[in-house]
C-alpha positions in Angstrom: 0.0 0.0 0.0 1.4 3.4 -0.9 2.1 5.9 1.9 0.6 9.3 2.2 3.9 10.8 1.2 4.3 8.5 -1.9 0.7 9.4 -3.0 1.4 13.1 -2.6 4.7 12.9 -4.4 3.2 11.0 -7.3 0.6 13.7 -7.9 0.7 16.2 -10.7 0.1 19.6 -9.1 -1.6 22.5 -10.9 0.1 25.9 -11.0 -1.1 27.9 -8.1 -2.5 30.6 -10.4 -4.8 28.0 -11.9 -6.0 27.0 -8.4 -6.6 30.6 -7.5 -8.6 31.2 -10.7 -10.8 28.3 -9.7 -11.5 30.1 -6.4 -12.1 33.4 -8.0 -8.8 34.9 -7.0 -7.1 37.0 -9.7 -3.4 36.1 -10.3 -2.1 39.6 -9.7 -3.1 39.5 -6.0 -1.1 36.4 -5.3 2.3 36.4 -3.6 3.8 33.1 -4.8 6.0 30.9 -2.6 7.3 28.7 -5.4 5.0 27.0 -8.0 2.4 25.4 -5.8 1.7 27.7 -2.8 1.0 31.4 -2.4 -0.3 34.0 -0.1 -3.4 36.0 -1.0 -2.9 39.7 -0.7 -4.7 41.4 2.2 -6.1 44.2 0.0 -7.9 41.5 -2.0 -9.1 39.9 1.2 -10.7 43.1 2.3 -12.3 43.7 -1.1 -13.7 40.2 -1.2 -15.2 40.5 2.2 -16.7 43.8 1.4 -18.1 43.1 -2.0 -19.2 39.4 -2.2 -21.9 37.5 -0.4 -21.1 34.8 2.1 -21.4 31.1 1.4 -22.4 28.5 4.0 -20.1 27.1 6.7 -19.7 23.4 7.4 -17.7 22.3 10.4 -15.9 18.9 10.5 -15.1 17.5 14.0 -14.7 14.0 15.4 -15.0 11.7 18.3 -12.4 11.6 21.0 -9.2 10.5 19.2 -7.6 7.1 19.8 -4.5 5.4 18.5 -6.7 3.6 16.0 -7.1 6.8 14.0 -10.2 8.7 12.8 -9.1 10.9 9.9 -10.7 14.3 10.5 -8.5 16.3 8.2 -8.7 13.6 5.6 -12.5 13.8 5.8 -12.4 17.6 5.6 -10.4 17.4 2.3 -12.5 14.5 1.0 -15.8 16.3 1.7 -14.5 19.5 0.0 -13.4 17.5 -3.1 -16.8 15.7 -3.2 -18.7 18.9 -3.0 -16.7 20.3 -6.0 -17.3 17.0 -7.9 -21.1 17.6 -7.3 -20.9 21.0 -8.9 -20.7 23.2 -5.8 -18.0 25.8 -5.4 -16.3 24.7 -2.2 -13.2 26.0 -0.5 -11.4 24.0 2.3 -10.1 25.9 5.3 -7.5 24.1 7.5 -5.0 24.8 10.2 -1.3 24.7 9.5 0.5 21.7 11.1 2.9 22.3 14.0 6.5 21.0 13.8 6.3 19.5 17.3 3.8 16.7 16.5 5.4 16.1 13.1 8.6 15.1 14.8 6.8 13.7 17.8 4.0 11.1 17.7 0.9 12.6 16.0 2.5 13.1 12.6 1.5 15.7 10.0 -1.9 17.3 9.4 -2.3 17.5 5.6 -4.8 14.7 5.3 -4.1 11.3 4.0 -4.2 8.9 1.1 -6.1 10.5 -1.9 -7.6 13.2 0.3 -4.7 15.5 1.0 -3.6 19.1 0.6 -0.4 19.5 -1.2 2.6 20.0 -1.4 2.4 17.8 1.7 6.1 18.1 2.7 6.0 21.9 2.6 2.8 22.2 4.5 3.9 19.9 7.3 7.3 21.5 7.7 8.2 25.2 7.3 5.4 26.0 4.7 5.4 29.8 4.2 7.1 30.6 7.5 4.0 31.8 9.4 4.8 29.8 12.6 8.4 31.2 12.6 7.0 34.7 12.5 4.7 34.0 15.4 7.6 32.5 17.3 9.6 35.6 16.6 6.8 38.0 17.7 6.2 36.0 20.9 9.9 36.0 21.9 10.4 39.7 20.9 7.8 40.6 23.5 9.6 38.4 26.0 13.0 40.1 25.2 11.5 43.6 25.4 9.9 42.8 28.8 13.2 41.6 30.3 15.0 44.5 28.7 12.7 47.0 30.2 13.3 45.5 33.7 17.0 45.5 33.1 17.2 49.2 32.0 15.6 50.7 35.1 12.0 49.2 35.1 10.2 52.6 34.6 6.8 50.8 34.6 7.5 49.3 38.0 7.1 45.7 36.9 7.2 43.1 39.7 9.6 40.4 38.4 7.7 37.9 40.6 4.5 38.6 38.7 5.8 38.2 35.1 3.3 35.9 33.3 4.6 36.1 29.7 6.4 32.9 28.6 8.7 32.2 25.6 7.6 29.9 22.8 9.1 27.3 20.5 7.4 25.2 17.8 8.9 21.9 19.0 8.0 19.3 21.7 10.6 19.9 24.5 9.7 19.0 28.0 13.1 20.4 29.3 11.8 23.9 28.6 8.6 23.8 30.5 10.1 25.4 33.6 13.5 27.2 33.4 15.5 29.7 35.3 16.8 32.6 33.1 19.3 35.4 33.3 22.0 33.6 35.3 25.6 34.7 35.0 25.7 38.1 36.6 24.1 41.6 36.4 24.9 42.0 32.7 22.4 39.2 31.9 19.4 40.8 33.6 17.5 39.8 36.7 17.3 36.0 37.4 13.7 34.7 37.6 11.7 31.6 36.8 10.4 31.3 33.3 9.2 28.7 30.8 8.3 27.9 27.2 5.0 27.0 25.6 4.7 25.4 22.2 4.0 28.1 19.6 0.5 26.7 19.0 -0.4 27.5 22.6 1.0 31.0 22.4 -1.4 33.9 22.9 0.2 35.5 19.8 -1.0 32.5 17.8 -4.5 32.9 19.3 -4.6 36.7 18.6 -3.3 36.1 15.1 -6.0 33.6 14.3 -8.9 35.6 15.8 -7.9 39.0 14.3 -10.1 40.4 11.6 -7.4 42.6 9.9 -4.0 44.1 10.6 -5.4 46.9 12.7 -7.3 44.4 14.8 -4.2 42.3 15.1 -2.1 45.1 16.4 -4.8 46.1 18.9 -5.0 42.5 20.1 -1.2 42.3 20.5 -1.2 45.6 22.4 -3.8 44.2 24.9 -1.7 41.2 25.8 -0.9 41.3 29.6 2.7 40.3 30.3 3.1 41.1 34.0 1.9 43.1 36.9 3.4 45.9 39.0 3.8 45.7 42.7 0.5 47.5 43.0 -1.0 44.6 40.9 -1.6 46.9 37.9 -1.5 44.9 34.6 1.3 45.7 32.2 0.6 45.1 28.5 2.6 44.8 25.3 1.4 48.3 24.4 2.8 49.6 27.7 6.2 48.1 26.6 5.7 49.7 23.1 6.2 46.2 21.6 2.9 45.9 19.7 4.0 47.8 16.6 7.2 45.7 16.1 5.2 42.5 16.7 2.7 43.5 14.1 5.5 44.2 11.7 6.9 40.7 12.2 3.4 39.2 11.6 2.4 41.4 8.6 3.4 39.0 5.8 2.3 35.9 7.8 -1.1 37.4 8.3 -2.0 36.9 4.6 -3.8 33.6 4.1 -2.0 30.7 2.4 -3.5 29.2 -0.8 -2.7 25.5 -1.7 -4.7 22.7 -3.4 -6.0 19.2 -2.8 -4.9 16.3 -4.9 -8.0 16.9 -7.0 -7.2 20.6 -7.5 -9.7 22.0 -5.0 -8.6 25.3 -3.5 -7.6 25.2 0.2 -6.7 28.0 2.6 -4.3 26.7 5.2 -3.6 29.4 7.8 -2.9 29.6 11.5 -2.8 26.6 13.8 -3.6 26.7 17.6 -3.9 23.2 19.2 -7.4 22.3 20.4 -6.3 20.5 23.6 -4.4 23.5 24.9 -5.7 26.4 22.8 -8.8 27.2 20.7 -8.1 24.8 17.9 -9.2 26.6 14.7 -7.7 28.1 11.6 -7.6 31.9 11.2 -10.7 34.1 11.0 -9.2 35.9 8.0 -8.9 32.7 6.0 -12.3 31.4 7.0 -14.1 34.6 6.1 -12.2 34.9 2.8 -13.3 31.4 2.0 -16.9 32.2 2.7 -16.8 35.2 0.3 -15.2 33.1 -2.4 -17.4 30.0 -2.4 -20.8 28.5 -2.0 -19.6 26.3 0.9 -16.6 26.4 3.2 -15.6 23.1 4.8 -13.4 23.7 7.9 -12.2 21.6 10.7 -11.7 22.0 14.5 -9.0 20.1 16.3 -9.3 16.9 18.2 -12.7 15.7 19.4 -15.9 17.8 19.4 -15.7 18.2 23.2 -12.6 20.4 22.6 -12.3 21.6 19.0 -15.9 22.0 18.1 -16.9 23.5 21.4 -14.1 26.1 21.1 -14.8 26.8 17.5 -18.5 27.5 18.4 -18.1 29.2 21.7 -14.9 31.2 20.9 -14.3 31.7 17.2 -17.9 31.9 16.0 -18.9 34.1 18.9 -16.0 36.5 18.3 -16.1 36.5 14.5 -19.8 36.4 13.9 -19.8 33.1 12.2 -22.8 30.6 12.1 -22.2 27.0 10.9 -25.1 25.4 9.2 -24.1 21.8 9.4 -21.5 19.7 11.3 -19.8 16.4 10.3 -18.6 14.2 13.1 -15.9 11.7 12.0 -15.6 8.3 13.5 -14.2 4.9 12.6 -15.3 1.4 13.6 -11.8 0.8 14.9 -11.9 3.9 17.2 -15.3 3.0 18.4 -14.1 -0.5 19.3 -11.3 1.1 21.4 -13.8 3.3 23.2 -15.7 0.0 23.7 -12.7 -1.5 25.5 -10.8 -3.3 22.8 -7.0 -3.2 22.7 -5.3 -1.8 19.6 -3.8 -5.2 18.9 -7.2 -6.8 18.6 -8.9 -4.3 16.4 -8.8 -6.6 13.3 -11.2 -9.1 14.9 -14.9 -8.5 14.5 -16.5 -7.3 17.8 -20.0 -5.8 17.3 -20.6 -5.7 21.0 -17.6 -3.5 21.5 -18.7 -1.2 18.6 -22.1 -0.8 20.3 -20.4 0.1 23.6 -18.1 2.6 21.9 -21.0 4.3 20.1 -21.8 6.0 23.4 -18.8 8.3 22.6 -20.1 9.2 19.2 -23.7 9.6 20.4 -22.5 12.0 23.1 -20.8 14.2 20.5 -23.9 14.2 18.3 -26.0 15.2 21.3 -23.6 18.0 22.1 -23.6 19.5 18.6 -27.3 19.6 18.7 -27.1 21.7 21.9 -25.6 24.5 19.7 -28.5 24.3 17.3 -26.6 22.6 14.5 -27.7 19.4 12.7 -24.9 16.7 12.8 -24.0 14.1 10.1 -21.7 11.2 10.8 -18.8 10.3 8.5 -17.8 6.7 9.1 -14.2 6.6 7.7 -13.8 3.0 6.4 -10.9 0.6 7.1 -10.4 -2.7 5.3 -11.0 -4.6 8.6 -14.5 -3.2 9.1 -17.2 -5.8 8.8 -20.8 -5.3 7.5 -22.2 -6.1 10.9 -19.9 -3.6 12.6 -20.8 -0.9 10.1 -24.5 -1.7 10.4 -24.3 -1.3 14.2 -23.1 2.3 13.7 -25.6 3.3 11.0 -28.5 1.8 12.9 -27.6 3.5 16.2 -27.3 6.8 14.5 -30.5 6.4 12.6 -32.3 5.8 15.9 -31.0 9.2 17.0 -32.2 10.8 13.7 -28.6 11.3 12.5 -27.5 10.1 9.0 -24.2 8.1 9.0 -22.4 7.5 5.8 -19.6 5.2 5.0 -16.7 7.1 3.4 -13.8 5.8 1.3 -12.1 9.0 0.4 -8.7 7.8 1.7 -8.5 5.4 -1.2 -11.0 6.9 -3.7 -10.6 10.7 -3.2 -13.7 12.9 -3.5 -15.7 10.1 -5.1 -15.5 8.2 -1.8 -17.2 11.0 0.1 -20.0 11.9 -2.3 -22.7 10.2 -0.2 -21.5 12.3 2.8 -21.5 15.4 0.6 -25.1 14.7 -0.5 -26.2 14.3 3.2 -24.5 17.7 4.0 -26.3 19.3 1.1 -29.6 18.0 2.4 -28.9 19.5 5.8 -28.0 22.8 4.2 -31.0 22.9 2.0 -33.3 22.1 4.9 -32.2 25.2 6.8 -32.4 23.4 10.1 -29.5 25.2 11.8 -30.2 27.8 14.5 -26.7 28.3 15.9 -26.2 29.7 19.3 -23.3 29.5 21.8 -23.5 27.3 24.8 -23.5 30.2 27.4 -24.1 33.9 27.4 -21.3 36.5 27.6 -22.7 37.8 31.0 -22.3 34.5 32.8 -19.5 34.6 35.4 -16.2 32.9 34.3 -16.4 30.1 36.8 -20.0 29.3 35.7 -18.8 29.3 32.0 -16.3 26.7 32.9 -18.9 24.8 34.9 -21.4 25.0 32.0 -18.9 23.4 29.5 -18.0 20.8 32.1 -21.6 19.8 32.8 -23.2 20.2 29.4 -20.4 19.0 27.1 -18.2 16.7 29.3 -21.2 15.5 31.5 -19.1 16.2 34.7 -20.9 16.5 38.0 -19.0 19.7 38.8 -15.6 21.4 38.6 -12.9 21.5 41.3 -11.9 25.1 41.7 -9.1 25.7 44.2 -9.4 29.0 46.2 -6.4 30.5 44.5 -7.8 29.7 41.0 -11.2 31.1 42.0 -9.5 34.3 43.2 -7.7 34.7 39.9 -11.0 34.4 38.0 -12.5 37.0 40.3 -9.5 39.3 39.6 -10.0 38.8 35.8 -13.6 39.9 36.2 -12.6 42.9 38.3 -10.2 43.9 35.5 -13.2 43.9 33.1 -12.8 40.5 31.4 -15.8 38.7 32.9 -17.6 38.9 29.5 -15.0 36.8 27.5 -15.4 33.1 26.7 -13.4 30.3 28.3 -10.9 28.1 26.5 -10.5 24.8 28.4 -7.2 23.0 28.1 -7.5 19.3 28.9 -6.7 15.9 27.5 -8.1 15.2 24.1 -8.6 11.5 24.7 -11.5 11.6 27.1 -14.6 13.7 28.0 -13.0 13.8 31.5 -9.5 15.1 32.5 -8.4 11.5 32.8 -7.0 10.2 29.4 -7.7 6.6 30.3 -11.4 7.2 30.9 -12.8 6.3 27.4 -16.3 6.0 26.1 -18.8 8.4 27.6 -18.1 8.9 31.3 -20.5 10.8 33.5 -20.4 12.2 37.0 -16.7 13.0 37.1 -15.2 16.2 38.5 -13.1 18.5 36.2 -10.1 19.7 38.1 -9.1 23.3 37.2 -5.4 23.5 38.0 -4.7 27.0 36.7 -6.3 29.9 34.8 -4.6 32.3 32.4 -6.0 35.6 31.0 -5.5 35.9 27.3 -6.6 39.5 27.1 -5.3 40.0 23.5 -6.9 36.9 22.2 -10.1 37.6 24.1 -10.6 34.6 26.3 -9.6 32.9 29.6 -7.7 29.6 29.5 -8.6 27.0 32.1 -5.9 24.4 32.4 -7.4 21.1 33.7 -5.7 17.9 34.9 -2.2 17.1 33.8 -2.3 18.6 30.3 0.9 20.5 29.4 1.2 23.6 27.3 4.7 22.4 26.2 4.4 18.7 25.1 7.3 16.3 25.3 8.6 13.8 22.8 7.6 10.1 23.1 10.0 7.3 23.8 10.4 6.7 20.1 9.8 10.1 18.3 8.8 10.1 14.7 11.9 12.2 14.1 14.0 9.0 14.3 12.5 7.8 11.0 12.5 11.1 9.1 15.5 11.5 6.8 16.7 12.4 3.3 17.2 9.7 0.7 20.0 9.5 -1.9 18.2 12.0 -4.2 17.7 14.5 -1.3 13.9 13.7 -1.0 12.2 13.6 2.4 11.4 10.1 3.7 9.5 9.0 6.8 7.1 12.0 7.0 3.5 11.0 7.7 
């Protein structure tokens, strides 16, 4: 069987100007990065948003991920290709992959098989340099903060209350907690510090939620980096860092245009993780796609309890978006794992385990309906799936009034997702969606966390230590009680325990820490043992990535 990389490498890619023409983008507004990828000029983005009607928005999400694999990005690409095959004008909007997972355990994020965005190697590695620009902007702010303290500290910053962390787009557990500025007075004032992975940086979140460059600089300026001894917040604007940060991000802020293996236009831009950040591609890319097409197909990271909830409660709330259908991706193999089957035994038929695991899928479908959006299930097929196992899924979903369609886009491309596309079109034509966020802006921050825990995770309650509750109260006193919450927790379970699979109920969500992302416009609640700087596994994928004798990349997946 051919690998994803081999399939991508064997494809004949169209010139990027031809892909742009298909999307209604004139060639003169492109800023090419080689032959097969380009940025779309921001002047054209503004013109398109002002002068063209909006298409319809379809969200692709999934069940809680398992080592068996689900194929959410692959399904997003396959669905977009299928809609174009059916004569609709569809644009696909995706996040950019992070280098950390590519060299760690998760692998790339360009889709798979015959449902990929290409050039796959470029997208999964340095691409157009956007993440490097975000890294530089994040760390410029850190450098200017320490430099201000070193040269007299006119703002009266309390070094004990510095909250801004440095960032690196790599999994590196050794950098989670560090001590900086050792070696004498010339190196600054020693203090504890730490690194987050770039996809967890507030700069990434502000970048992805900003409507335009002016909004981006305003968001950057609102980032709170420290407090004075009098507990007054100190912002990036106070340090006069926001302008230089915006300069570093100016070129990166233009959306990236690439193509699928079937030539469908895809905007791949921004990339916050959904387990530790808000998990959606940029607002500027999504809104551009909506003004270029009849239908935008976009995805949210990890399972619907994380990615979809944040897409709906954060991105859609802040950007004025309203999805009209939602696809939930599942596989028989993953449902069997949620039903208690070990990965080594997934090749054996086990209808009873599938039925047990369907509880996870059903929970996600129920949750999507709570937002007023009709769900459709994409059952991504593997060769080991049996007719009885497939029937168990489709029958269970039918009993809930949810269509479930078998998809073979990994091996058949867009043709393998046409039944799913037809189901999505039926949902769009029916006009059943009445989107609304899960909670109102005016709800207190602790109650917003509690609402997500109870309504989405089915927790009995949250555990909120007194110090954490006091920080939430302080955020409200500072005027940030109206913002949404972004919950960071394990992606593997509805609970904060990654081993608790299926559809647990009655658990308690432990809120370990809260952080105010004033620039992005939300409060992060860190729950359980989730880390904002991942580590590499025992055998990282990087061990298998290399160049062959012709200088081509091997081992990337």
